N, C-alpha and C positions, 0 to 999 in steps of 0.2 A: 941369655936371660939376665944376667945381673947387671950387665950395662945398659939396662933398658929396664932397672926398677925402678929411678925416679923419675919416669916418663908417667903423664898422666894418663890414665886409663879412661879413653872418653868412648861413650859405647857408640854405638852404628847410630844413627840419626833411626829414631820410629815414623813409621806412617801415620797418618790420623785413623787408622782400621785398627794397628797394631798397640796405638796408647792405650791404655786401660783411662775410662772416662770416670772420674771423678761422681759420687755418688749425690744426687741432688739434697740428700738431705743434711749433708757433711756443711755445704754451703748455707744452705739453711739456717743451719745450727750457729754455725759463727754469725750468722748475719742477726738472728734474735739474739744471741748473748752480748752481741755490740750493741744494737737496739738498748737490750735490759739495761748495758752500763751507762750510756747516755740518756737514760729516759729522766732523769731526776734535771738534767739541763734543758730540758725541752722545754719547760715554763719559765726559763729563765728570762728577765726583761734586758733592754739593751744597759749596758754597764760599761762604765770608764771609756776607753778609745771605742767603743762601741758609737758612744755620742760624738765623735768626729768623723763618720763614715757618711760619704756622701748623702746617704740618702733620711740620713736625720741633718744634714746641714745645709743642704741644696734649699733653695729658693726655689718655687714653684715654675718660674719662669725660666731656671738654665736648663739648657739645652744639652743634651746627654754628650755631646761633641766634646764639652769644657774637658768633661774625665778624661779623655781619650787625647786630646792635643797638650795635658800636662807632662804626659810621656811618662806616668809612674804608675806602675800595676792598673793598666787600664782596662785588663780583661777580670780582675777582679772586682774594679770598679764599676762593670758593664752587667758582671754576674751581680751584684747586691741593687745596683739600680732597676735589673729585670725583676727581680724580687718584689722591689718596691711598687715598679707597675704591676704586679699580679697582687701580693698581699698587702701593700700598704705598710704600715708601720706594724705590722701583727710579727711579734720577737720570735713565737714560736715556728714560723713559716722558715725563718733565715739559720735557725737552730737544725731544722728538719733537713734541710738544704746542706748545711756542712755537715751533718749525720750522712747524709746520701751518699757526698762525695768519698767520706772516710770510708764508706763498704766499697765502694768502688775500687780506692786505695788501694785494700783488702785483698778483694779479688786481684789484681794486677801483681800484686805482692806474692801471692799464691801462685800465678802463673811463672813469674820471673824466676822465683825460686825452686820450681818443678825444672825449669830450663836447664838452671844452674847445674842442678843435682844432677839430671842427666847426662850434661854436655861431662862431668866430673867422673862419669863412670857406674854412679847410683844407679842399680836395677829400678823400673818404671814403680814397680810399690812399695819401695823404700823412699823413692824421689819425694814421692805423691805424699808419704806417710809426712815426711820431713815438713816439705813447704805444706802444707796442713797446720801444721802446730807453729812455722813460722809467720803463717799469714795471722792464725789466731792471737799469736804474742803480740803482734803492729796492731788488729785491731782492739784490744781486749787491756794492754799497759797504762798502766796509771799517768806514764810521763807524758802522754800521746793529749791527755786532759786539756790541757790549754789550747792547743791547735783546734781542738772539734767543739769543744763545748760552749770557747766563747766567740764571738758572732765577730768578732775583730778581726780573729785569726783563718777566716776566710781566703786570704792570700795564703794559707799556709796549705791547706787543703787542697786549692786548684793548684798552687807550684807543683804539689807533688802529683797529685793527677797527671797531669802532664810530661811530665820528666818522666816519670814510670814509664806512661804510655808509649815514650820515646825511645827507653830502655826495651820495651818486649818490643817493639818493630826492628831494633836495633838485633839482638840476640838471634845469630846465624841456627841454621841448624846442623852446620857444617862448622868444622873447625877453620879452614880459610874461606870463606864467603865473600864470593864479590857481589858488590853492592851494585843496583842498578842506581838510574837519576829518578826513577817513580821511590822507592824506599829511604835513597837520601832526603829529597826533596819531603818526603812523610817525617823525617827525624827531627829536618831542619823546620819545617813548620808546627809539632808539637813543642820542639825546644821553644820556639819563641813564643808561642802560646807560654809558658811555664813562666819563661823569663820576663814577659810582660803581667803574669801575674805574681811573681814576686823573685827579686831579681837573683835569688841563689840557687834558681833550675841551671843557669850555665854553667855550673861544675858536673851536670851529670856527663855532659864532654870529656871532663879528667875520667869517669867511672868507664865509657865506650874503650878509653885507651886502656884502661888495669882490662877489660875482660878482651881485648884485642892480646895482651901480654901474656894474660895470667895461662891461658888454654892453648900457648902456643911450645912448640919444642925450645928457642930461645927467647929473640925479645920482639917478639911480634912484629918483625917489620914486614914480614909480608902479610900479613894481616891489614894492617894500616894502608901498606900500598894498594891493597885488592880494594879498598874503600876509598880510594883517592877522592871521591864525588862528594862523598861525606864533608872528609875533613878538609879538603880545601878550601869549600867555601866557609868550615866552620874558622878555619883559622884567620880566614880574611876578615870575617865579622866580629872575632873574638876580642881584637885590638879595640875595637869601635865599641862595641856593648859595652866590654870594661870601662871603658872612659864614659860612658854613658851612664854606668851602674853605679860610679862614684860622683858622678856628678849631682846623679838625680837624688842619690842617697843624702850627699850633703846638702842639698836645694832644701829638700825636705824635714831638716833636723835632726836626721836622728845618726848623723856622723856626729861622731866622738870629738871631731874638731872643734864644733860648737857647743862641746860641754869641758873642753879643756884638756884633752886625752892625746899623746901622741900616738903613733902609728907601732912606736918599739915598744913603747907603755900598754899600749893593747896587747900586742902581741903575748911581752912576758904574763900579762893576765889574763889569757886563752891558754896556756901553757897549765894551768892549775884548773880552768874553770871546766876545760875536756872535761877533767879526771873527775871532776863533781858529775858532770852528764853522768858518766860510767857509771857511777855510785847510784845514781839516782835510776839508773838502768836496771842494775842490778836488784841492789834492796831501793823500793821506791819509798822513798821517806823523803821528808822536808822538800816535797816538790810546794811552789811558791809565786802566786803570781808576781811578786815584783820581789827579788832576791835581795835587792841593793849587794851585788858580790864586790868587794872591794878591790879596788885596782893597782894595783903593781907596776912601781917605779922601775924603770930599768936600769941596770942592768937585772935586775929581778934579784929575787931572795930564793933561799935555801929550797920552800916548796916549788917554786917557780923552776928553778931549774931539774930540782926530780922531775917535776912534771915533764919538763925535756926529753930528758934522760929515758922516762918510761916510752913516751912516744917513739923515740931513736929505737928502744926496744921492743916497741907493737911491729913497727915495719921493716927491722930487722928478723924477727922471729916469724913474720907473716912471709917474708920472703923465703928462707931456710925451709920452713914445713907449706910452702906452699904446693909440694907434688903429695903430701900424705892428707893435707886435708884443704884440696884446694878453694870447697867453696867459702869454708871460713876465715881462711885465712883473707881472701876476698873481703868476703864481709866485713871486716877490720877497716881495710882499706876503703871500701866505699863510704863508710862511718866518716873518715879522717875528712876522705874528698868532700865527700857532698856536706860536711860540715864546716870548710875552708872561707867559704865567704864571707861568713858571721863570725869565725874565730880562727883569725888570723892577722891580717897588718890593717886593714880596714876598719878604723875606729867607731864603733856604734855606742850612743851612751849606755844604754843599759849592758852591760859585760856581761851576761848572764840569763837567760831568757829557757823556760821548758819549754818553748815553739819549738826552738830552732832545732833541735833533737828531732821532730817529725819526717823531713825531709833524708835524713841519715838515717834513722831507724830501719830501713831495710838492711842495712849491712849489720845492724844487732841480729836481726830476725835471719839473717843467711847463719850465721856464727849458731845460733841458736838451731836452727834447721837440718844441720848437716851433722851435729852432734844427734841428734833427735832420728835422724835417718840411719845410724849408725844400730841403735839398739832395737834391744827383742823387743817384739809387739805381745808381749803374753799381758795378761790381765791387769799383772799388777803395776807394769809401767805404765801401761795405758790409765789406770785409774790413778796414778801419782800426776800424771801429767794436765790431766782432768781435773784435779783437785788444785793445781797450782793456777791453770786460768782463770778457776772459780773465784779464787783466792784475790787474783789481779781483775778480775771482772767485779768483785765488791769494792776493793779499792778503788776504783774508778768510779763505780757508781758515789762513793762517798766522796768524791775531791768534782765530780759534775754538779752533786749537789751546792756546792758553794758558788756556782755561778747563779744561784734563782735571787741574789740581792746580795748589793753591795755591800750590806754589812757585815754577812757570811762571809764574803770574798776577802774585806780589809781585816776582818778579824781573825782569820787564819794567819792572813799575813805579817799581823801583830805575832803574834804567838808564835810562831816560825823565828820570827826576827826580832824583838822588841826593840831594837836599836837602829832598826829602819825609818829614819824622820817622815820618808815621804808614805809609806804605808799606814804609819800614825796620822797623817797631815788626809789623807782619802777616807781612813775610818772617823776621822772626828767630821769630816765634810758627810759619811754617808749617813752618823746620828742629826746632824744640823739638818738636815733633807726630811729628817722623821720629827723631826721637832723637838729632839732631846738633846738640848740645848747644854745642859750642865754637863752631860756626858761626855759631848761634843768639845766641850772647853777642856776637859781632862786633858784629851788626845793633841789637842792645838798646843796646850803647853809642851806637852813630852817632845813633838815635833819640833815646838823653837829652841827648846833646850838642844836635840839632840843637833841641831844643824840652823846655823846662822839663818833668820826669817827671810825669804825674798818679800815679792811684791804680791804675790798671789795667797802664801800662808797669810799673812797680815792686812790684809784685804777679808776673806773669808773668818779669819777669827775674829775681827771686827765684827763681821755679822753674828757669829756667834753670840761675842757678847752683846750686841745690842738683844738677839732674839732672849739672853737669858735676863734681861733688863737692866744691864749697867751699860746704859748708853754711853756714859761719858768715858766708862775703860775703851769702849769702842771708838770714839774718837780718839783718843790717845793713839791705839792701835794706825789708825786709818790716816793719823800725821805722819805718822813714823813709814806708812805704804806711800804715801804723796812725795816724802822727801828722797825717795829713791829714782824720783822723776823718769818712771817708764809709764809714760801712755796717760790716757785721759780714765781708766777703769777705777783706781783711788779715789782720783778726785769724784766722780762719779757718785761713786758709794758714799763717800764722805758728805756729801750735797744733800741725800738724800736722809741720811740717819739724822744732820742737821736741822732738815726741815720737819721731819717727825717729833724734834726736841723743841721745833717752834721759835728755832733760831733763823729767821728766812734771811735774816742781810748775809748774815755767814754763808745760808746756804746756798744763797745767790751768785756768792763769790767762789765758792766752790763748783758750783756746776758749770758758770764762764769759762771757769778755766780748762776746765774737760772738755769745753766746746772749743776750746781757742786750740787746745790738742787734735781735738779731733771733731771737727765741722759735723762728722755723719754718726756721732755716735748718737744713736735711736735711742736710746735708755736715759740716758742725759739731756733729751728734749724736754720728754716726756717728763721728770723731776722735776724740770726748769717752768714746766708749763704748769705743774702741781703747787711749785713754789708761787708762780705769779698767781692763780688761782686764789691761794690763801692768802695773798697781798692785796687783795680785791682788783685785780689787774687783769681781767678776761679776755681780753682782746688781745695781749701779748701772748696770752697761755693759748689762746686758739691757735695763733700763729704756731710755735713750737708745735703744738699737736699736731697739725697741717704738716710740718716737714717732718715729726716723726711718721707719718703714715704715706708721705710720700716716697721714704727709704724703705717701711716695711706697710703695705695696706692692710695687712692682715693682724696688726698690733692690736692688741685687744686693750690693754690698758691705754693706749692714744685715742682709739676710738672713745671709749666710757668718757673719758678726758674732754675731748671735743664735743661732746653731747653736752656735760656738765657747762665747758665755757660757754656754749650757745645757751644754755638754760641762762646762764647768768647775764647773759648781755641782754636777755630781752624783759629779765627781772624788772619793775616798776624802782625808782632809786627812791 
């Protein structure tokens, strides 16, 4: 008996008739709690990155296939465009769809955790108890807020949905389960949908290998060999998928190479960032839409090396204690594996983001599920767990409320990190959009002090100065922006403000320069048409307005300008 004491005690597979069905009210209660937690976000408008999603930027004439041919997140884009076809730009509908996928993901997490706990030898009732808590933790934890309450994070919930579905299909009913072509193809299909929702779904392949190793006597070679119909196509396609992922991320502007960070620098930064994720999960404070997490230059600092040693320690402890706590140790490694695509050597401009934990949070839920499954189910302990979930639900509701306005979102970000230049910039822009120009200027000044101003900051700062009645200072800022020689935007805004000041010759020079840099700058054409009108040249103005309408037939300013120019032409001289 002693020589087998380290063996994982797997229970015999139970037939559907033998398995205890969870009461329906438990699922309904979990779903209701999640709805309550995210209810504040449902009335939120399109914010920040939402304004660059397909349904908010596409022309009405753009065919949907355009968003498939781009080769990046096609499933996510088609999901958003389907919402657009049904609901138009009703932002509440997009929030509801995100929440529905979150609820489905919670159900998948429950099913997966229950299977894992039974596989590890937990009795059915204990496995159900632990799985329910793990699922509740997944549904209600505040760290999930950005992935669920932010419309632009549709990619996160979709990626997790398909990856978790693939995992559920993968999980065998026996320790060495042979895999037929039907099941293998279903897993590959689901994984493909996950990867075309968001690239990190590819990491679920690593979880499959972990599952085959963790519940085997040796290194899982027999388990892997029994599933060759899955692993051979996966290996053959893995290299191509990885290369495509790197190419796509780089092309889309997310890669850190475009932001001046090397793979090694990014890796050392992640040795610290991963522990911040763990801290935010254990103690859910400091959640932030924009952390502006500082980069670490290789060969790293003391905290980076301590972070690396800590990760090595986690892996070592997981292997040592895998027999005693199989699901918890597996969960720790699942978390690291699923986080690897965004927290290893592939540089991403944002070095830390709350939403990236969403896919890997099933691993953290697994840790909690195993320990809860071992607890006594007395009234005191159940009350304590319910109280904990209620607190998490309340914190999540507070964070979800931040997604009801750009002002609330960026005020919170600035409060959490007053030295974040980008957060100050977006808070300033939020004030400007509300016409609170003096308050806007305070944060533009702070953003410019914290970081060397780029063209975007200078242009928006100039607009806020003009809004506040200081057009002379606005022109100065815009002249600084034009000196950066980065396209037509700064010249166009400069021309518009000079026109408002009555300096028509200077305005025309600036707008001509904008159109020289970009002949299809629709707004510059409208502004130059306005300048021509003010100069008494309606014929030239009409030509500019018509060219702007050729580029965008629905441009209201161009339509209004054209009507004014036509009236001016007909007016008696």
